[in-house]
C-alpha positions in Angstrom: 0.0 0.1 0.1 1.9 2.9 -1.2 1.6 6.2 0.7 -0.5 8.4 -1.9 -3.3 6.0 -1.9 -3.8 7.0 1.7 -6.7 9.1 2.1 -5.0 10.8 4.9 -1.3 10.6 3.2 -1.1 14.6 2.7 0.0 15.0 6.4 3.0 12.7 6.2 6.4 12.9 4.7 7.3 9.3 4.4 5.7 6.1 3.1 3.9 4.1 5.4 5.9 0.7 5.7 4.0 -2.3 3.8 3.7 -4.5 6.9 2.5 -1.5 9.0 0.0 -0.9 6.2 -1.3 -4.8 6.2 -1.5 -4.7 10.2 -3.6 -1.6 9.9 -6.1 -2.4 7.2 -9.5 -3.8 8.0 -11.0 -4.1 4.6 -10.2 -8.3 4.8 -13.3 -8.4 7.4 -15.0 -5.1 7.4 -16.0 -5.6 3.9 -18.8 -7.3 5.7 -20.4 -3.9 6.4 -20.3 -2.7 2.6 -23.8 -2.6 2.0 -24.6 -0.9 5.4 -21.9 1.5 4.6 -23.6 2.4 1.5 -27.0 3.0 3.2 -25.5 5.0 5.9 -23.8 7.1 3.2 -26.9 7.6 1.1 -29.0 8.8 4.2 -26.0 11.3 4.9 -25.9 12.3 1.2 -29.8 13.1 1.3 -29.1 15.3 4.6 -26.3 17.3 2.9 -28.7 18.0 0.3 -31.7 18.6 2.3 -29.6 21.2 4.4 -28.2 22.8 1.8 -24.5 21.8 2.4 -24.2 20.1 -1.2 -26.9 21.0 -4.1 -29.5 19.0 -4.8 -28.0 17.8 -8.2 -24.9 17.0 -6.3 -26.8 14.9 -4.0 -28.7 12.7 -6.8 -25.5 12.2 -8.6 -23.7 10.9 -5.0 -26.8 8.8 -4.2 -26.7 7.6 -8.2 -23.3 6.5 -7.8 -23.7 5.1 -4.4 -26.4 2.6 -5.4 -24.3 1.8 -8.5 -21.7 0.5 -6.2 -24.1 -1.5 -4.3 -25.3 -3.1 -7.4 -21.9 -4.0 -8.4 -21.2 -5.4 -5.3 -24.2 -7.6 -5.2 -23.4 -8.8 -8.7 -19.7 -9.5 -7.9 -18.5 -6.8 -10.2 -17.0 -4.6 -7.3 -14.0 -6.2 -5.3 -12.1 -3.4 -3.4 -8.7 -2.7 -4.2 -6.4 -4.8 -1.3 -4.8 -1.4 -0.9 -8.1 0.3 0.5 -7.6 0.5 4.1 -11.3 -0.2 5.1 -14.6 -0.5 3.5 -15.3 3.3 4.0 -12.2 4.3 2.0 -13.2 1.6 -0.8 -16.6 3.0 -1.1 -15.3 6.6 -1.2 -12.8 5.6 -3.9 -15.1 4.0 -6.3 -17.8 6.8 -5.8 -15.3 9.3 -6.8 -14.3 7.1 -10.0 -17.8 7.4 -10.9 -18.9 10.6 -10.1 -15.6 12.8 -10.5 -15.0 15.3 -7.8 -18.4 15.4 -6.4 -17.5 12.2 -4.9 -15.0 14.0 -2.7 -18.0 15.9 -0.9 -19.6 12.6 0.4 -17.3 12.9 3.5 -18.4 16.3 4.5 -19.4 16.8 8.0 -18.8 13.2 8.9 -15.7 11.0 10.2 -14.7 7.5 9.8 -15.6 7.2 13.7 -19.3 8.0 13.7 -19.5 6.1 10.1 -18.2 2.7 11.5 -20.4 3.0 14.2 -23.5 3.6 12.4 -22.4 0.8 9.9 -22.0 -1.7 12.8 -25.5 -0.6 14.4 -27.3 -1.1 11.0 -25.7 -4.7 10.4 -26.3 -5.9 13.9 -29.9 -4.4 14.0 -30.3 -6.6 10.9 -28.7 -9.6 12.6 -30.5 -9.8 15.7 -34.0 -9.8 13.7 -32.3 -13.0 12.1 -31.4 -14.4 15.0 -34.8 -13.8 16.6 -36.3 -15.9 13.8 -34.1 -18.8 14.1 -35.1 -18.7 18.1 -38.3 -18.9 17.1 -37.9 -22.0 14.8 -35.7 -23.5 17.6 -38.8 -23.1 20.1 -41.0 -24.4 17.6 -39.0 -27.7 17.2 -38.8 -28.1 21.0 -42.8 -27.6 21.3 -43.7 -30.1 18.6 -41.2 -32.5 20.0 -42.7 -31.7 23.6 -46.2 -32.1 22.2 -45.6 -35.4 21.3 -44.1 -36.7 24.4 -46.2 -35.1 27.2 -46.8 -38.4 28.8 -43.3 -40.0 28.0 -41.6 -40.1 31.4 -37.8 -39.3 32.1 -35.6 -39.3 35.0 -35.4 -35.8 36.6 -31.9 -35.1 38.3 -30.4 -32.7 40.8 -26.6 -33.1 41.2 -27.0 -35.7 38.2 -28.6 -37.9 40.7 -31.9 -39.2 40.1 -34.4 -37.0 41.8 -38.0 -37.1 40.7 -39.4 -38.5 37.5 -40.9 -35.9 35.1 -42.9 -35.5 31.8 -40.2 -35.5 28.7 -42.6 -32.8 27.3 -42.0 -30.6 30.5 -38.2 -31.0 30.3 -38.2 -30.1 26.6 -40.3 -27.0 27.7 -37.6 -25.8 29.8 -35.7 -24.9 27.2 -38.6 -23.3 25.3 -38.7 -20.7 28.4 -35.1 -20.4 27.9 -35.1 -19.5 24.6 -37.9 -16.9 25.1 -36.1 -15.0 27.5 -33.3 -14.9 24.9 -35.6 -13.7 22.3 -36.9 -11.1 24.7 -33.7 -10.2 25.6 -32.3 -9.6 22.1 -35.4 -7.5 22.0 -33.7 -5.3 24.7 -30.6 -5.3 22.8 -32.1 -4.1 19.7 -33.4 -0.9 21.3 -29.8 0.3 22.6 -28.7 -0.7 19.1 -31.2 1.5 17.3 -29.5 4.4 18.2 -27.6 6.6 15.7 -24.2 8.2 16.1 -24.2 9.5 12.6 -23.3 13.4 12.7 -21.2 12.9 16.2 -18.1 13.6 13.6 -14.6 12.5 14.8 -15.7 13.2 18.6 -17.0 16.9 18.8 -19.9 17.0 16.3 -19.4 19.6 13.3 -19.8 23.3 12.3 -22.0 22.6 9.6 -25.6 22.8 9.8 -26.6 19.1 9.7 -29.9 17.6 10.8 -28.9 14.2 12.8 -32.7 13.6 13.4 -33.1 13.7 9.6 -30.6 10.9 9.1 -31.6 8.7 12.2 -35.4 9.2 10.7 -34.2 7.8 7.2 -32.1 5.0 8.7 -35.1 3.7 11.2 -33.1 4.6 14.4 -35.2 5.5 17.2 -33.1 8.6 17.9 -29.8 10.0 17.6 -26.7 9.9 20.2 -27.3 12.9 22.4 -23.8 13.3 23.4 -21.1 13.1 20.3 -18.3 11.7 22.7 -20.9 9.0 23.9 -22.0 8.3 20.4 -18.6 7.9 19.0 -17.0 5.7 22.0 -19.6 3.8 22.9 -19.5 0.2 22.2 -21.9 -0.9 25.1 -24.6 -2.4 22.4 -21.9 -4.9 21.0 -20.8 -5.9 24.6 -24.6 -6.5 25.4 -25.0 -8.3 22.4 -22.3 -10.5 22.9 -23.5 -11.2 26.5 -27.1 -11.8 25.1 -25.4 -14.2 22.5 -23.3 -15.8 25.2 -26.4 -16.8 27.4 -28.3 -18.1 24.3 -25.0 -20.5 23.7 -25.5 -21.3 27.4 -28.9 -22.8 26.8 -28.0 -24.6 23.7 -24.9 -26.3 25.4 -26.7 -27.3 28.3 -29.4 -29.0 25.9 -26.5 -30.4 23.9 -24.7 -31.9 26.8 -27.9 -33.6 28.0 -28.3 -34.9 24.6 -25.0 -36.3 24.9 -25.4 -38.1 28.0 -28.9 -39.4 27.1 -27.3 -40.8 23.8 -24.6 -42.7 25.7 -24.7 -46.5 26.4 -25.0 -45.4 30.1 -28.2 -43.7 29.5 -29.5 -45.3 26.3 -32.7 -42.6 26.6 -32.5 -41.1 22.8 -31.1 -42.5 19.9 -29.3 -40.3 17.1 -30.8 -40.7 13.6 -28.4 -41.5 10.9 -28.9 -38.2 9.4 -27.8 -36.1 12.5 -24.8 -38.4 13.6 -21.3 -39.5 12.3 -19.1 -42.4 12.7 -15.3 -43.1 13.6 -12.6 -43.4 11.1 -11.3 -46.8 12.9 -14.2 -47.8 15.2 -16.8 -49.2 12.6 -19.6 -49.6 15.4 -19.6 -45.8 16.7 -22.2 -43.2 16.2 -20.9 -40.0 17.6 -23.2 -36.9 18.4 -21.0 -34.6 16.9 -23.8 -31.9 16.4 -24.5 -31.3 20.0 -20.7 -31.6 20.6 -19.7 -29.0 18.3 -22.3 -26.6 20.0 -20.9 -27.3 23.2 -17.3 -26.6 22.1 -18.3 -23.6 20.0 -20.2 -22.0 23.2 -16.4 -21.4 24.5 -15.7 -19.3 21.2 -18.7 -17.1 21.7 -17.5 -16.5 25.6 -13.9 -15.6 24.3 -15.5 -13.2 22.1 -17.4 -11.5 25.0 -14.5 -11.5 27.2 -12.1 -9.8 24.6 -14.5 -7.2 23.6 -14.7 -6.5 27.7 -10.9 -6.2 27.8 -10.7 -4.2 24.9 -13.2 -1.8 26.6 -12.2 -1.4 30.0 -8.9 0.8 29.6 -10.0 3.1 26.6 -10.0 7.0 27.2 -12.5 8.6 25.3 -13.0 8.7 22.4 -12.2 6.7 19.4 -9.1 4.4 19.5 -7.8 2.0 17.0 -8.6 -0.6 19.6 -12.2 -0.4 18.5 -11.4 -1.9 15.0 -10.8 -5.3 16.9 -14.8 -5.3 18.0 -15.7 -6.6 14.6 -14.4 -9.9 14.0 -15.6 -11.4 17.3 -19.0 -9.8 16.6 -19.2 -11.2 13.2 -18.0 -14.9 14.1 -20.3 -14.7 17.3 -23.4 -14.1 15.1 -22.5 -16.8 12.2 -21.8 -19.1 15.2 -25.1 -18.6 17.0 -26.7 -18.4 13.5 -25.4 -21.9 12.8 -25.6 -23.6 16.1 -29.5 -22.7 16.4 -30.1 -23.9 12.7 -28.2 -27.4 13.6 -29.9 -27.9 16.9 -33.2 -27.0 15.3 -32.8 -29.6 12.8 -31.5 -32.3 15.5 -34.7 -31.7 17.5 -36.8 -32.2 14.5 -35.1 -35.0 12.6 -32.4 -36.4 14.8 -33.9 -37.7 17.9 -35.6 -41.1 18.6 -36.3 -41.2 22.4 -36.2 -44.9 23.8 -39.8 -45.2 25.5 -39.1 -48.8 27.1 -35.6 -47.5 28.4 -37.2 -44.3 30.0 -39.8 -46.6 31.5 -37.6 -48.9 33.1 -35.3 -46.0 34.3 -38.1 -44.4 36.3 -39.0 -47.4 37.8 -35.5 -48.5 39.2 -34.9 -46.3 41.7 -36.2 -44.4 44.8 -37.1 -41.0 42.8 -40.8 -41.6 44.2 -39.5 -41.2 47.8 -40.7 -37.6 48.0 -44.5 -38.7 47.3 -44.5 -41.3 50.0 -43.7 -38.3 52.2 -46.3 -36.3 50.6 -48.6 -39.1 51.0 -48.2 -39.3 54.8 -48.3 -35.6 55.2 -51.4 -35.2 53.0 -52.9 -37.4 55.7 -52.0 -35.0 59.1 -48.5 -36.3 59.6 -45.7 -33.3 60.0 -43.8 -33.5 56.6 -40.2 -33.4 58.5 -41.5 -36.2 60.5 -42.7 -38.3 57.3 -39.5 -37.2 55.5 -37.3 -38.9 58.2 -39.2 -42.1 58.3 -39.0 -42.1 54.6 -35.4 -41.7 54.6 -35.2 -44.7 57.1 -37.3 -46.6 54.9 -35.0 -46.2 51.8 -32.1 -46.9 53.7 -33.7 -50.3 54.8 -34.7 -51.1 51.1 -31.0 -50.4 49.9 -29.6 -52.9 52.3 -32.3 -55.7 51.5 -32.4 -55.0 47.8 -35.7 -53.9 47.3 -37.6 -50.8 45.8 -40.3 -48.9 47.6 -43.0 -51.1 45.3 -41.9 -54.0 46.3 -42.6 -53.5 50.0 -45.9 -55.3 51.2 -48.9 -53.4 52.3 -48.2 -55.3 56.1 -44.6 -53.7 55.8 -46.0 -50.3 54.9 -48.2 -50.4 57.8 -45.9 -51.3 60.2 -43.7 -48.3 59.3 -46.8 -46.1 59.7 -50.5 -46.9 60.3 -51.7 -44.2 58.0 -50.3 -46.2 55.0 -53.2 -48.0 53.1 -53.4 -49.8 49.7 -53.6 -46.8 47.7 -49.9 -46.3 48.2 -49.2 -48.3 45.1 -51.0 -46.2 42.9 -49.5 -42.9 44.8 -46.0 -44.0 44.1 -46.4 -45.4 40.7 -44.1 -43.3 38.1 -47.2 -42.3 35.9 -48.9 -41.0 38.9 -46.0 -39.5 40.4 -45.7 -37.1 37.4 -49.3 -36.8 36.9 -50.3 -35.7 40.3 -47.8 -32.5 40.3 -50.2 -29.9 38.7 -49.4 -27.0 40.5 -48.6 -24.1 38.2 -45.3 -24.6 36.3 -45.0 -28.3 37.4 -44.8 -31.6 35.6 -48.3 -32.8 35.7 -49.6 -33.5 32.4 -52.6 -31.5 32.8 -50.4 -28.7 33.7 -47.9 -29.4 30.8 -50.8 -29.0 28.4 -51.5 -25.8 29.5 -47.9 -25.1 29.3 -47.9 -26.2 25.7 -51.0 -24.3 25.1 -49.5 -20.6 26.4 -46.6 -21.5 24.5 -48.3 -22.0 21.3 -50.0 -18.7 21.7 -46.4 -17.1 22.0 -45.6 -18.5 18.8 -49.1 -17.7 17.5 -49.3 -21.1 16.4 
């Protein structure tokens, strides 16, 4: 990159070292913003013409030239020069080639500092909406799977130890609600992305009579930044998005981890279909859960981008510093990663899982996860819960030592433990009844789960 090709080169006597020029350039990745850069420049041009800073004829010529660049890029005819420092200079250079000297007026009353902030917000605003659509698709796949498994039972866990049996639908719907919060959280982030820095200039505004509210309106921003220093230096919106994206990935990773466990030979709760699993290069019997494993692995990558952005911002004095160039690659990669993970997990839920009902039935029948229901049985008949709890704890200990389950105790043995036990204890501790009885709001009871599904459908307008 020669010195005379730099827009800012007239200030300098010596040429920029080629290695430094390459190190400084961002065109290799911020080309992602080109159409947003053009959109922002069109709005800026219209404002310049409206306020009389440039003539109407000049404005029309610039807008026409900018739209030509957009079309050339979409058709693959415009590939920015590798010598272009960044996407902003690349567009301005091409515009000047198309329009002549009038192209040199585009940057009047604007800095790359407010320009890049505008581009990034336009880009992120659009990507947030795309991710929210993918979240809705993910929720739909969860809902469909849940609706077909209302009365399918699965062990529930605390500390990864069997705790209480659940409706499989209820378990899946837990992730529906997590995704709902993700969807809402992105909506909140959108509000703070949707503020225009255009017109803040390098840091202090401009002496030209610009109309920042007009450009904000043209670009469909809610409002312009009220402080030019804040507008140029703010990357809260990037951090906030990366945080929201990280939380999405937490939820996907937790579900992925469970699917990995469930598909193992030790659990055998679910079998992965051939279309959503891979094999081994050496062990012919293997069927590997690569999709959830990759989701789990990519989660750390997204976390890294969030941490990186926090570290970049923590020591920056106002206003713009070149460090801020480092906000983009992590942002771009996070968006691509979150979108691909949501798409893959949606397909996995829709096409990739076959739950093994026999094994699940066996799993909820081979342990003491109905012990709480024995205590509840006594408490419902007037025995203080803590007393009932202590009694059942002793019963479980005895059963373990004798190799029995609670269902194996005779009625006589039950009544020796406490006279309140009657023949209906067997029904009360049957796995399906244990689950069905938990119909408190938000509980795993079948009727409550049906209501939960109906509410979820309303959210998705199904």
